[in-house]
C-alpha beads as a LAMMPS data file, in Angstrom:
LAMMPS data file: protein, C-alpha beads

254 atoms
253 bonds

1 atom types
1 bond types

-500.0 500.0 xlo xhi
-500.0 500.0 ylo yhi
-500.0 500.0 zlo zhi

Masses

1 110.0

Atoms # bond

1 1 1 -126.302 333.512 -187.382
2 1 1 -124.419 336.671 -186.397
3 1 1 -120.713 336.056 -187.038
4 1 1 -117.546 338.012 -186.289
5 1 1 -114.744 337.057 -188.677
6 1 1 -110.972 337.226 -188.038
7 1 1 -108.946 336.563 -191.190
8 1 1 -105.639 336.836 -193.003
9 1 1 -103.996 335.224 -196.008
10 1 1 -105.509 333.812 -199.223
11 1 1 -107.620 331.370 -197.228
12 1 1 -108.946 334.159 -195.039
13 1 1 -109.888 336.241 -198.067
14 1 1 -111.782 333.334 -199.622
15 1 1 -113.568 332.507 -196.362
16 1 1 -114.529 336.175 -196.099
17 1 1 -116.004 336.279 -199.606
18 1 1 -117.863 333.006 -199.052
19 1 1 -119.345 334.176 -195.757
20 1 1 -120.435 337.496 -197.262
21 1 1 -122.342 335.607 -199.955
22 1 1 -124.203 333.294 -197.555
23 1 1 -127.823 334.264 -196.928
24 1 1 -127.766 332.315 -193.658
25 1 1 -124.849 334.358 -192.294
26 1 1 -125.005 337.884 -190.913
27 1 1 -121.430 339.146 -190.807
28 1 1 -121.432 341.766 -188.062
29 1 1 -117.717 342.554 -188.002
30 1 1 -114.295 341.674 -189.419
31 1 1 -110.818 341.876 -187.890
32 1 1 -107.759 342.223 -190.147
33 1 1 -104.059 342.157 -189.386
34 1 1 -102.328 345.552 -189.464
35 1 1 -101.224 346.415 -193.032
36 1 1 -97.582 345.497 -192.421
37 1 1 -98.588 341.970 -191.316
38 1 1 -101.463 341.477 -193.738
39 1 1 -101.264 338.929 -196.541
40 1 1 -103.463 339.135 -199.656
41 1 1 -104.275 342.714 -198.721
42 1 1 -105.821 343.572 -202.102
43 1 1 -108.173 340.582 -202.030
44 1 1 -109.259 341.370 -198.482
45 1 1 -109.875 345.059 -199.184
46 1 1 -111.747 344.244 -202.392
47 1 1 -114.036 341.820 -200.567
48 1 1 -114.739 344.486 -197.936
49 1 1 -115.290 347.346 -200.389
50 1 1 -118.974 347.649 -199.463
51 1 1 -118.610 346.635 -195.816
52 1 1 -119.108 349.373 -193.183
53 1 1 -115.714 350.757 -192.213
54 1 1 -116.735 351.141 -188.568
55 1 1 -117.163 347.369 -188.333
56 1 1 -113.636 346.586 -189.559
57 1 1 -111.279 346.089 -186.605
58 1 1 -107.520 346.161 -186.127
59 1 1 -106.568 342.644 -185.047
60 1 1 -103.708 343.935 -182.891
61 1 1 -106.206 345.881 -180.755
62 1 1 -108.729 343.130 -180.030
63 1 1 -107.399 342.662 -176.510
64 1 1 -108.331 346.220 -175.539
65 1 1 -111.439 347.016 -173.556
66 1 1 -112.601 349.535 -176.164
67 1 1 -112.515 346.941 -178.931
68 1 1 -114.335 344.373 -176.796
69 1 1 -117.067 346.879 -176.011
70 1 1 -117.526 347.757 -179.682
71 1 1 -117.710 344.089 -180.652
72 1 1 -120.094 343.262 -177.802
73 1 1 -122.435 345.960 -179.104
74 1 1 -122.659 344.045 -182.391
75 1 1 -124.050 341.034 -180.464
76 1 1 -122.104 338.323 -182.315
77 1 1 -123.145 334.726 -181.745
78 1 1 -120.040 333.005 -183.096
79 1 1 -116.537 333.912 -184.141
80 1 1 -114.493 332.497 -187.012
81 1 1 -110.718 332.608 -187.155
82 1 1 -109.034 331.723 -190.464
83 1 1 -105.218 331.860 -190.685
84 1 1 -105.345 334.503 -187.968
85 1 1 -102.121 335.256 -186.137
86 1 1 -103.328 336.526 -182.757
87 1 1 -104.036 334.742 -179.475
88 1 1 -107.628 335.327 -178.328
89 1 1 -107.916 335.926 -174.605
90 1 1 -110.589 334.685 -172.227
91 1 1 -112.483 337.984 -171.992
92 1 1 -112.578 338.233 -175.765
93 1 1 -113.753 334.639 -176.188
94 1 1 -116.543 335.296 -173.708
95 1 1 -118.176 337.653 -176.246
96 1 1 -119.271 334.680 -178.372
97 1 1 -121.967 332.475 -176.803
98 1 1 -121.585 329.821 -179.503
99 1 1 -117.802 329.900 -179.404
100 1 1 -115.004 330.778 -181.807
101 1 1 -114.192 328.322 -184.601
102 1 1 -110.607 328.262 -185.813
103 1 1 -109.373 326.930 -189.155
104 1 1 -105.854 325.539 -188.705
105 1 1 -103.733 323.929 -191.475
106 1 1 -102.637 320.898 -189.457
107 1 1 -103.869 317.463 -188.487
108 1 1 -104.361 318.238 -184.823
109 1 1 -103.106 317.328 -182.298
110 1 1 -99.998 317.330 -184.499
111 1 1 -98.334 320.598 -185.468
112 1 1 -100.124 323.039 -183.247
113 1 1 -98.763 326.535 -183.680
114 1 1 -96.568 327.832 -186.486
115 1 1 -95.453 326.389 -189.828
116 1 1 -97.290 323.033 -189.866
117 1 1 -96.241 322.472 -193.483
118 1 1 -92.574 322.511 -192.502
119 1 1 -92.836 320.189 -189.514
120 1 1 -94.965 317.566 -191.235
121 1 1 -92.107 317.102 -193.707
122 1 1 -89.227 317.384 -191.235
123 1 1 -90.721 315.252 -188.471
124 1 1 -92.879 312.920 -190.568
125 1 1 -96.052 313.816 -188.679
126 1 1 -99.487 313.629 -190.340
127 1 1 -100.476 316.664 -192.399
128 1 1 -104.024 317.901 -192.681
129 1 1 -106.517 320.630 -191.856
130 1 1 -108.754 321.082 -188.836
131 1 1 -111.703 323.170 -187.692
132 1 1 -111.697 323.374 -183.904
133 1 1 -113.157 325.448 -181.105
134 1 1 -110.801 327.989 -179.561
135 1 1 -109.909 327.535 -175.895
136 1 1 -107.164 328.952 -173.686
137 1 1 -104.343 327.061 -175.404
138 1 1 -102.720 327.263 -178.826
139 1 1 -104.743 325.060 -181.223
140 1 1 -105.771 322.803 -178.319
141 1 1 -109.571 323.147 -178.421
142 1 1 -112.119 320.436 -179.247
143 1 1 -112.033 319.235 -182.855
144 1 1 -115.131 319.921 -184.963
145 1 1 -113.900 318.443 -188.252
146 1 1 -110.627 317.531 -189.919
147 1 1 -109.219 316.020 -193.066
148 1 1 -105.813 314.514 -193.781
149 1 1 -103.647 315.930 -196.570
150 1 1 -101.136 313.617 -198.271
151 1 1 -97.442 314.438 -198.168
152 1 1 -95.590 313.365 -201.318
153 1 1 -91.842 312.644 -201.645
154 1 1 -91.589 315.500 -204.149
155 1 1 -93.269 318.044 -201.884
156 1 1 -91.463 321.215 -200.902
157 1 1 -92.700 323.385 -198.069
158 1 1 -94.353 325.597 -200.664
159 1 1 -96.160 322.751 -202.440
160 1 1 -97.537 321.311 -199.204
161 1 1 -98.517 324.764 -197.915
162 1 1 -100.628 325.502 -200.985
163 1 1 -102.279 322.077 -200.835
164 1 1 -103.134 322.721 -197.183
165 1 1 -104.632 326.063 -198.189
166 1 1 -106.945 324.424 -200.717
167 1 1 -107.928 321.682 -198.280
168 1 1 -108.555 324.257 -195.539
169 1 1 -111.012 326.186 -197.659
170 1 1 -112.799 323.022 -198.769
171 1 1 -113.072 321.698 -195.204
172 1 1 -114.441 324.995 -193.915
173 1 1 -117.085 325.182 -196.637
174 1 1 -118.136 321.602 -195.912
175 1 1 -118.188 322.093 -192.132
176 1 1 -119.728 325.515 -191.595
177 1 1 -123.329 324.499 -192.474
178 1 1 -123.233 322.011 -189.579
179 1 1 -122.159 324.848 -187.264
180 1 1 -125.030 327.032 -188.429
181 1 1 -127.454 324.140 -187.930
182 1 1 -125.973 323.193 -184.568
183 1 1 -125.554 319.577 -185.702
184 1 1 -121.765 319.303 -185.441
185 1 1 -120.184 316.959 -182.906
186 1 1 -116.845 317.703 -181.222
187 1 1 -114.182 315.455 -179.805
188 1 1 -111.433 316.378 -177.397
189 1 1 -107.816 316.307 -178.478
190 1 1 -105.825 313.550 -176.758
191 1 1 -103.876 315.178 -173.906
192 1 1 -100.802 312.956 -174.275
193 1 1 -100.330 313.172 -178.051
194 1 1 -99.328 315.760 -180.611
195 1 1 -96.626 318.310 -181.321
196 1 1 -96.361 322.094 -181.109
197 1 1 -93.965 324.589 -182.639
198 1 1 -93.290 328.304 -182.388
199 1 1 -92.134 330.416 -185.313
200 1 1 -88.698 330.692 -183.680
201 1 1 -88.263 326.911 -183.896
202 1 1 -87.256 327.266 -187.551
203 1 1 -83.894 328.513 -186.310
204 1 1 -83.167 325.012 -184.981
205 1 1 -83.146 323.546 -188.498
206 1 1 -82.203 326.430 -190.760
207 1 1 -78.443 326.518 -190.281
208 1 1 -76.782 323.334 -191.539
209 1 1 -73.252 322.402 -190.523
210 1 1 -71.354 321.062 -193.583
211 1 1 -69.111 318.990 -191.283
212 1 1 -71.936 317.360 -189.312
213 1 1 -72.907 313.717 -189.752
214 1 1 -76.597 313.498 -190.615
215 1 1 -78.846 311.015 -192.349
216 1 1 -79.231 311.945 -196.010
217 1 1 -82.998 311.602 -195.710
218 1 1 -83.084 314.053 -192.797
219 1 1 -81.044 316.625 -194.726
220 1 1 -83.261 316.304 -197.795
221 1 1 -86.387 316.688 -195.695
222 1 1 -85.065 319.860 -194.081
223 1 1 -84.025 321.330 -197.416
224 1 1 -87.303 320.567 -199.153
225 1 1 -89.399 321.684 -196.167
226 1 1 -87.626 325.048 -196.200
227 1 1 -87.861 325.514 -199.973
228 1 1 -90.509 328.198 -200.299
229 1 1 -89.291 331.109 -202.451
230 1 1 -89.105 334.019 -201.956
231 1 1 -88.804 333.214 -198.237
232 1 1 -85.377 332.348 -196.791
233 1 1 -84.369 328.700 -196.947
234 1 1 -81.936 326.609 -194.937
235 1 1 -78.320 327.623 -195.362
236 1 1 -74.679 326.859 -194.747
237 1 1 -72.120 329.435 -193.674
238 1 1 -69.031 329.837 -195.880
239 1 1 -66.331 332.425 -195.089
240 1 1 -68.721 334.147 -192.722
241 1 1 -71.489 334.454 -195.299
242 1 1 -74.744 332.559 -195.483
243 1 1 -75.289 330.448 -198.584
244 1 1 -78.959 329.578 -198.925
245 1 1 -79.930 326.202 -200.373
246 1 1 -83.171 325.292 -202.128
247 1 1 -84.000 322.009 -203.813
248 1 1 -86.025 320.854 -206.798
249 1 1 -87.614 317.401 -206.684
250 1 1 -88.932 315.472 -209.672
251 1 1 -90.526 312.056 -209.700
252 1 1 -89.303 309.528 -212.256
253 1 1 -92.000 309.032 -214.886
254 1 1 -91.643 306.056 -217.205

Bonds

1 1 1 2
2 1 2 3
3 1 3 4
4 1 4 5
5 1 5 6
6 1 6 7
7 1 7 8
8 1 8 9
9 1 9 10
10 1 10 11
11 1 11 12
12 1 12 13
13 1 13 14
14 1 14 15
15 1 15 16
16 1 16 17
17 1 17 18
18 1 18 19
19 1 19 20
20 1 20 21
21 1 21 22
22 1 22 23
23 1 23 24
24 1 24 25
25 1 25 26
26 1 26 27
27 1 27 28
28 1 28 29
29 1 29 30
30 1 30 31
31 1 31 32
32 1 32 33
33 1 33 34
34 1 34 35
35 1 35 36
36 1 36 37
37 1 37 38
38 1 38 39
39 1 39 40
40 1 40 41
41 1 41 42
42 1 42 43
43 1 43 44
44 1 44 45
45 1 45 46
46 1 46 47
47 1 47 48
48 1 48 49
49 1 49 50
50 1 50 51
51 1 51 52
52 1 52 53
53 1 53 54
54 1 54 55
55 1 55 56
56 1 56 57
57 1 57 58
58 1 58 59
59 1 59 60
60 1 60 61
61 1 61 62
62 1 62 63
63 1 63 64
64 1 64 65
65 1 65 66
66 1 66 67
67 1 67 68
68 1 68 69
69 1 69 70
70 1 70 71
71 1 71 72
72 1 72 73
73 1 73 74
74 1 74 75
75 1 75 76
76 1 76 77
77 1 77 78
78 1 78 79
79 1 79 80
80 1 80 81
81 1 81 82
82 1 82 83
83 1 83 84
84 1 84 85
85 1 85 86
86 1 86 87
87 1 87 88
88 1 88 89
89 1 89 90
90 1 90 91
91 1 91 92
92 1 92 93
93 1 93 94
94 1 94 95
95 1 95 96
96 1 96 97
97 1 97 98
98 1 98 99
99 1 99 100
100 1 100 101
101 1 101 102
102 1 102 103
103 1 103 104
104 1 104 105
105 1 105 106
106 1 106 107
107 1 107 108
108 1 108 109
109 1 109 110
110 1 110 111
111 1 111 112
112 1 112 113
113 1 113 114
114 1 114 115
115 1 115 116
116 1 116 117
117 1 117 118
118 1 118 119
119 1 119 120
120 1 120 121
121 1 121 122
122 1 122 123
123 1 123 124
124 1 124 125
125 1 125 126
126 1 126 127
127 1 127 128
128 1 128 129
129 1 129 130
130 1 130 131
131 1 131 132
132 1 132 133
133 1 133 134
134 1 134 135
135 1 135 136
136 1 136 137
137 1 137 138
138 1 138 139
139 1 139 140
140 1 140 141
141 1 141 142
142 1 142 143
143 1 143 144
144 1 144 145
145 1 145 146
146 1 146 147
147 1 147 148
148 1 148 149
149 1 149 150
150 1 150 151
151 1 151 152
152 1 152 153
153 1 153 154
154 1 154 155
155 1 155 156
156 1 156 157
157 1 157 158
158 1 158 159
159 1 159 160
160 1 160 161
161 1 161 162
162 1 162 163
163 1 163 164
164 1 164 165
165 1 165 166
166 1 166 167
167 1 167 168
168 1 168 169
169 1 169 170
170 1 170 171
171 1 171 172
172 1 172 173
173 1 173 174
174 1 174 175
175 1 175 176
176 1 176 177
177 1 177 178
178 1 178 179
179 1 179 180
180 1 180 181
181 1 181 182
182 1 182 183
183 1 183 184
184 1 184 185
185 1 185 186
186 1 186 187
187 1 187 188
188 1 188 189
189 1 189 190
190 1 190 191
191 1 191 192
192 1 192 193
193 1 193 194
194 1 194 195
195 1 195 196
196 1 196 197
197 1 197 198
198 1 198 199
199 1 199 200
200 1 200 201
201 1 201 202
202 1 202 203
203 1 203 204
204 1 204 205
205 1 205 206
206 1 206 207
207 1 207 208
208 1 208 209
209 1 209 210
210 1 210 211
211 1 211 212
212 1 212 213
213 1 213 214
214 1 214 215
215 1 215 216
216 1 216 217
217 1 217 218
218 1 218 219
219 1 219 220
220 1 220 221
221 1 221 222
222 1 222 223
223 1 223 224
224 1 224 225
225 1 225 226
226 1 226 227
227 1 227 228
228 1 228 229
229 1 229 230
230 1 230 231
231 1 231 232
232 1 232 233
233 1 233 234
234 1 234 235
235 1 235 236
236 1 236 237
237 1 237 238
238 1 238 239
239 1 239 240
240 1 240 241
241 1 241 242
242 1 242 243
243 1 243 244
244 1 244 245
245 1 245 246
246 1 246 247
247 1 247 248
248 1 248 249
249 1 249 250
250 1 250 251
251 1 251 252
252 1 252 253
253 1 253 254
């Protein structure tokens, strides 16, 4: 199968390496985030060391006519998006007769969009990983496969994020052979269920008011969900300055 891959992050780099090694996959092109937005840059560049430079695309330019024409000339059959941060428009999606398959670290229909690891902890929604077909919405396409990831009382946002990464890679490796064989079965996401968040939604939970009345459990969940060093955490404001708060959670072991 001729595949066009769109990747970022540790998961994207591992998917890229795995796809390059598959004899049943012909990787015709790869799109990467611009350097300033790219994660795991060294791993991605190392994996692509022997890949033709003219078939590596700037993800921020995929919506242009020139990029679409170049990709169309490669005659891709399917697209794969793994931890990719760009919305794929209708004209771009039309380049792939077998569709674009997205790997999203959430138990869809819950936590569409940004930071699923945070909102599963804060809102108590199911955590998991999903492979789905890309449609015109944000993580709204038909589900191909998914797997739930447990959320433990000692989880921080960082701990859950890394577990979702591992589960994402495992689910993709287990699912992709069914895509190649055409034996996968999809199911629609329920239209009246689920949650969605934008990156900007973190601002609604990050600043904590020391004088507010809140359930202790809610405060702990916010603090642990936003504990992900070196990234900023939740904070209080004291004398006009932000004081960031992170937590450490240990389970009692007898």
